[in-house]
C-alpha positions as CSV (number, residue, x, y, z in Angstrom):
1,M,162.9,167.1,155.1
2,E,164.6,165.2,152.4
3,K,163.8,161.2,151.7
4,P,166.8,159.3,152.4
5,S,168.0,157.6,149.2
6,K,167.7,154.1,147.8
7,K,170.2,151.5,148.1
8,Y,169.7,151.1,144.2
9,D,168.9,153.6,141.3
10,Y,167.4,150.8,139.3
11,L,165.8,147.2,140.8
12,I,166.5,145.1,137.3
13,V,163.8,142.0,137.1
14,G,165.2,139.5,134.8
15,A,168.8,138.7,133.9
16,G,168.7,138.2,130.0
17,L,170.1,139.9,127.3
18,F,167.4,143.3,127.9
19,G,168.5,143.2,131.5
20,C,171.9,143.1,131.5
21,T,172.3,145.7,128.6
22,F,170.2,147.8,130.7
23,A,172.5,147.3,133.8
24,Y,175.5,147.6,131.9
25,S,174.4,151.0,130.2
26,A,173.0,152.2,133.8
27,K,176.3,151.4,135.3
28,N,178.3,153.5,132.5
29,N,176.1,156.5,133.5
30,G,176.8,156.3,137.0
31,K,173.8,154.0,138.6
32,K,173.8,151.2,140.7
33,C,171.6,148.3,139.8
34,L,170.3,144.9,141.4
35,V,169.8,142.4,138.7
36,I,167.5,139.5,140.0
37,D,166.4,136.4,138.5
38,K,163.9,133.7,139.7
39,R,166.2,131.1,137.9
40,P,169.5,129.7,139.1
41,H,171.7,131.2,136.4
42,L,172.4,134.7,135.1
43,G,171.9,135.3,131.0
44,G,168.1,134.0,130.6
45,N,167.2,132.5,127.7
46,V,170.7,132.6,126.3
47,Y,172.2,130.5,129.3
48,C,174.9,128.1,128.1
49,E,175.3,124.6,130.3
50,K,178.8,123.0,130.0
51,I,178.4,119.4,129.4
52,E,181.5,117.1,128.2
53,G,183.3,120.5,127.3
54,I,180.3,121.6,125.0
55,N,178.1,124.7,125.7
56,V,174.7,123.1,125.5
57,H,172.2,125.8,124.6
58,K,169.7,125.4,127.3
59,Y,166.9,127.0,126.1
60,G,167.1,126.2,122.5
61,A,169.5,127.4,119.3
62,H,170.4,131.0,119.8
63,I,172.7,132.4,117.0
64,F,173.5,136.0,117.1
65,H,172.9,137.9,114.0
66,T,172.4,141.7,112.9
67,S,172.6,144.3,110.5
68,D,172.9,147.1,113.1
69,K,176.8,148.1,113.2
70,Q,176.0,149.9,116.4
71,V,175.0,146.7,118.1
72,W,177.8,144.4,116.6
73,N,180.1,146.8,117.6
74,F,178.9,146.9,121.1
75,V,178.8,143.4,121.7
76,N,182.2,143.2,120.1
77,K,183.5,145.0,123.2
78,F,183.0,142.3,125.4
79,V,183.3,138.7,123.5
80,V,184.9,137.7,120.3
81,F,182.9,135.7,117.6
82,N,183.3,133.0,115.7
83,R,182.5,132.2,112.0
84,Y,179.6,130.1,112.2
85,T,177.3,130.8,109.6
86,H,173.6,129.8,110.4
87,S,171.8,127.1,108.3
88,V,169.1,124.4,108.7
89,L,168.3,121.1,107.5
90,A,164.6,119.8,107.3
91,N,163.8,116.0,107.6
92,Y,160.7,115.0,105.9
93,K,160.1,111.3,106.6
94,G,163.7,110.7,105.8
95,Q,164.1,112.9,103.0
96,I,166.5,115.6,103.3
97,Y,165.8,119.6,102.4
98,S,167.4,122.9,102.7
99,L,166.3,125.9,104.5
100,P,165.7,128.5,104.3
101,F,163.6,128.0,100.9
102,N,166.5,128.0,98.1
103,M,167.7,126.7,94.5
104,F,168.8,123.4,96.9
105,T,165.5,123.3,98.3
106,F,163.8,123.7,94.7
107,Y,166.3,121.1,92.9
108,Q,166.0,118.6,95.7
109,L,162.2,118.6,95.7
110,W,162.0,118.7,91.6
111,G,165.1,118.6,90.3
112,T,164.7,122.4,89.1
113,Q,168.1,123.8,88.1
114,T,167.4,127.6,87.3
115,P,165.6,130.2,88.8
116,E,163.0,130.4,85.8
117,Q,162.3,126.8,86.1
118,A,161.5,127.1,90.0
119,K,159.8,130.1,89.6
120,K,157.6,128.6,87.1
121,K,157.0,125.1,89.0
122,I,155.7,127.6,92.0
123,A,153.6,130.0,89.8
124,E,151.9,126.2,88.2
125,Q,150.7,125.3,91.6
126,V,149.7,128.6,93.0
127,K,147.5,129.2,90.1
128,K,146.1,125.8,90.9
129,A,145.6,126.1,94.7
130,G,143.7,129.3,93.4
131,V,144.4,131.7,96.2
132,K,143.8,135.1,95.4
133,K,143.6,136.9,98.8
134,P,145.2,134.8,101.8
135,K,143.3,134.7,104.8
136,N,145.5,132.8,106.9
137,L,148.9,131.0,107.2
138,K,148.2,128.0,104.9
139,E,146.8,130.1,102.3
140,Q,150.1,132.8,102.7
141,A,152.7,130.0,102.3
142,I,150.6,128.2,99.6
143,S,150.5,131.8,97.8
144,L,154.5,132.2,98.4
145,V,155.7,128.8,97.8
146,G,153.2,126.5,96.2
147,T,151.4,123.1,97.7
148,D,154.5,120.9,97.7
149,I,156.7,123.0,100.0
150,Y,153.7,124.0,102.3
151,E,152.8,120.5,102.9
152,K,156.6,118.9,103.1
153,L,158.1,121.8,105.0
154,I,155.7,123.7,106.4
155,K,152.6,122.7,107.3
156,G,153.6,119.8,110.1
157,Y,156.4,121.8,111.6
158,T,154.2,124.9,112.1
159,E,151.1,122.9,113.6
160,K,153.4,121.6,116.2
161,Q,155.2,124.8,117.0
162,W,152.5,126.8,117.6
163,G,149.8,124.2,118.6
164,R,147.1,125.3,115.8
165,K,146.0,124.3,112.5
166,T,147.8,126.5,109.7
167,T,143.8,127.9,108.9
168,N,143.2,129.1,112.3
169,L,147.0,131.0,112.3
170,P,147.2,134.4,111.1
171,A,148.6,135.2,107.7
172,F,151.5,137.5,108.8
173,I,153.2,134.9,110.8
174,I,154.7,133.4,107.7
175,K,155.2,136.8,105.5
176,R,158.8,136.8,106.3
177,L,159.5,133.7,105.4
178,P,163.0,133.7,102.8
179,I,162.9,132.8,99.7
180,R,165.7,132.6,97.6
181,F,166.3,131.7,94.0
182,T,170.0,131.3,94.7
183,Y,172.1,128.3,95.8
184,D,172.6,130.1,99.1
185,N,172.0,127.9,102.5
186,N,172.8,130.8,104.9
187,Y,169.6,131.6,107.2
188,Y,170.0,135.2,107.5
189,N,170.5,137.9,105.4
190,D,171.8,140.1,108.2
191,S,175.5,141.4,107.7
192,F,177.2,140.0,110.8
193,Q,176.5,136.8,112.7
194,G,178.1,134.1,114.9
195,I,178.5,132.3,118.2
196,P,180.4,134.1,121.2
197,I,183.5,131.8,121.6
198,G,183.1,130.5,124.5
199,G,179.8,130.8,124.8
200,Y,177.0,133.3,125.5
201,N,177.5,132.9,129.3
202,K,180.8,134.9,128.6
203,L,179.0,137.8,127.2
204,I,176.4,137.8,130.1
205,N,179.3,137.7,132.7
206,E,181.2,141.1,131.0
207,L,177.9,142.9,130.9
208,L,177.7,142.3,134.4
209,K,181.1,142.7,136.1
210,N,180.7,144.8,139.1
211,T,177.0,144.9,139.3
212,D,174.9,143.3,142.2
213,T,173.1,140.4,141.2
214,R,170.7,138.0,143.1
215,L,169.2,134.2,142.0
216,N,166.6,132.3,142.6
217,C,164.8,135.1,143.6
218,D,161.3,135.5,142.6
219,F,160.3,139.5,142.0
220,F,156.8,138.5,143.3
221,S,157.2,136.5,146.3
222,N,159.8,139.3,147.6
223,K,158.0,142.5,145.9
224,S,157.4,144.3,149.2
225,E,160.9,143.9,150.2
226,L,162.4,144.7,146.7
227,S,160.4,147.7,146.0
228,K,161.6,149.3,148.8
229,I,165.4,149.2,147.8
230,A,165.3,150.8,144.1
231,E,164.2,154.3,142.9
232,K,162.9,152.5,139.9
233,I,162.2,149.1,138.6
234,V,163.0,148.0,135.3
235,F,160.6,144.6,135.0
236,T,161.4,142.2,131.7
237,G,158.7,139.4,132.8
238,K,155.6,138.7,132.0
239,I,153.4,142.1,131.7
240,D,149.9,140.5,132.6
241,E,151.5,138.8,135.6
242,Y,153.2,141.9,137.0
243,F,149.6,143.5,137.1
244,N,148.0,140.0,138.5
245,Y,146.3,139.3,135.3
246,K,143.8,142.1,135.6
247,Y,142.5,141.7,132.4
248,G,142.8,137.9,131.9
249,K,146.3,135.9,130.9
250,L,148.1,136.3,127.6
251,A,149.0,133.0,125.9
252,Y,152.3,132.0,124.8
253,R,154.3,129.0,123.3
254,S,156.7,127.4,125.3
255,S,159.4,124.3,124.6
256,H,160.5,120.9,126.0
257,F,164.1,120.4,126.0
258,E,165.6,116.7,126.4
259,N,169.1,116.3,126.1
260,E,171.5,113.2,125.4
261,V,174.9,112.7,125.6
262,L,175.6,110.0,123.0
263,E,179.4,108.0,122.5
264,T,180.0,109.1,119.0
265,N,182.1,112.4,118.0
266,N,179.0,113.6,115.4
267,F,175.8,112.8,115.4
268,Q,173.9,114.4,112.7
269,G,176.6,116.1,111.2
270,H,174.7,119.5,111.3
271,S,173.8,121.8,114.2
272,V,170.0,122.2,113.6
273,I,167.9,120.0,111.6
274,N,164.0,120.6,111.9
275,Y,161.5,117.8,111.8
276,T,158.6,118.8,109.4
277,S,156.5,115.9,109.4
278,I,153.7,115.8,111.8
279,D,154.5,112.1,112.6
280,A,157.7,113.7,114.8
281,P,156.4,114.7,117.8
282,F,159.5,117.2,118.3
283,T,160.2,120.0,115.9
284,R,164.0,119.8,115.5
285,I,167.5,118.3,116.6
286,I,170.1,120.5,117.8
287,E,173.8,119.3,117.7
288,H,175.4,121.7,119.8
289,K,179.1,121.2,119.2
290,H,178.6,122.4,115.5
291,F,178.0,126.1,116.7
292,E,181.3,126.4,117.8
293,F,182.9,123.3,115.3
294,G,183.7,121.4,118.1
295,T,185.9,118.4,118.2
296,Q,184.9,116.5,121.5
297,P,184.9,113.1,121.6
298,K,181.6,112.9,122.8
299,T,178.5,114.9,121.6
300,V,175.2,116.3,123.0
301,I,171.7,116.4,121.1
302,T,168.3,118.3,122.2
303,K,165.4,117.3,121.1
304,E,162.6,120.2,121.2
305,Y,159.3,119.6,122.0
306,P,156.7,122.4,121.5
307,L,153.6,123.1,124.2
308,E,151.3,125.6,125.3
309,Y,152.7,127.3,128.3
310,Q,150.8,126.6,131.2
311,G,152.4,128.8,134.0
312,V,154.9,126.3,134.5
313,G,158.8,126.5,132.9
314,E,159.4,129.2,130.7
315,A,156.9,131.3,128.5
316,F,159.1,131.5,125.3
317,Y,157.2,132.7,122.1
318,P,153.9,135.6,122.5
319,I,151.0,134.6,120.2
320,N,150.2,137.5,118.4
321,D,146.7,137.0,117.1
322,T,144.3,139.3,117.3
323,K,142.5,138.1,120.9
324,N,146.1,138.2,122.4
325,T,147.1,141.5,120.7
326,N,144.0,143.2,122.0
327,L,144.5,141.5,125.1
328,Y,148.0,143.1,125.4
329,E,147.2,146.6,124.2
330,K,145.0,146.9,127.5
331,Y,148.3,146.3,129.7
332,R,150.3,148.4,127.9
333,K,148.1,151.4,128.5
334,L,148.3,150.7,132.4
335,S,151.8,150.0,132.2
336,L,152.3,153.8,130.9
337,K,150.6,154.9,133.9
338,E,153.3,153.8,135.7
339,K,155.6,156.5,137.1
340,N,159.0,154.6,137.9
341,I,158.8,151.1,136.0
342,I,160.2,150.3,132.7
343,F,159.0,147.3,130.7
344,G,161.3,146.2,128.4
345,G,161.9,142.6,126.4
346,R,160.2,139.8,124.9
347,L,157.6,138.9,127.6
348,A,157.1,142.8,129.0
349,E,156.4,144.0,125.4
350,Y,154.8,141.0,124.4
351,K,156.8,140.9,121.1
352,Y,158.9,138.2,119.3
353,Y,162.8,139.9,119.3
354,D,165.5,138.7,118.0
355,M,168.7,139.2,120.2
356,D,170.0,142.5,118.7
357,Q,166.6,144.0,119.0
358,V,166.6,143.4,122.7
359,I,169.8,145.0,123.0
360,K,169.1,147.9,120.8
361,K,166.0,148.7,122.8
362,A,168.1,148.6,126.4
363,L,170.9,150.8,124.5
364,N,168.5,153.2,123.3
365,H,167.2,154.1,127.0
366,K,167.7,157.4,127.8
367,F,169.5,158.2,131.6
368,K,169.0,161.3,133.4
């Protein structure tokens, strides 16, 4: 006797970019999906909240950037992107510096005007520091940019962000540090970047058009009911939680966001300013209207305070040190034994993905 078919082909746990992109692809392959999320909104961490007519990035700044033409063409089917080019400023004890590290930064620090002068200055500091084989983040940073940049623009910010001394952080975290010997403040090297005109909610709503959704729905509180309504599960939450912390808990960093509505049309003249001194309790101030060149009479700023994830709020950043990487590997091997469950996204794969990488992973799924 043939088993009765279930209502859905896929139950997608988590309405972030991976889940929403997967749902769109599944629908285009004739599959029926239910997307659930424990939060009261769709979009996961890219969700925008409208305040004073401004799209506020509720979970921190999200700038879409990619060099993948397939991904860029895909997202442009749903939304139009503006010409926003991301650049960041650093505030160190009241002094402003350009990020990523480039000729403007070197001039601001040392008055150097040519690449040769800047390279010479860095080489002098690296030689004086005597770092031969970097064993941690501090040594890796100094070997790349010297002591001045490390002390003013890396040390305090990094220790606040990760909640650990730079001597206790692995060297690879800083290896992708952009360093340019050109006068170029563009944060990314990618071919394409911008912000969706109208905010990310527009993209999410288009991806989920004609797909069933359920909000304020916790998978684990309703697991027995939800597991029965779909042939397969796409899980985008924390992989250790899915397996009931069988081998222990993976570590994450989180953030606390404090929004302020200010009676001015322009608070800091820039979208993102990092506060790199350990004396400032927050890591950055975001002024959201600058992502979309807003002209609203008021402005909204967000101060971002990093903290250790303790099971409350959102887990944002995997801590990919040796201990946690080994622990995740145990869960990954366990996940391979699951026949009807797909694990995808930053939390399920315990990996820091950019937005385009998450979308690419979801688009690459082969439907039968």
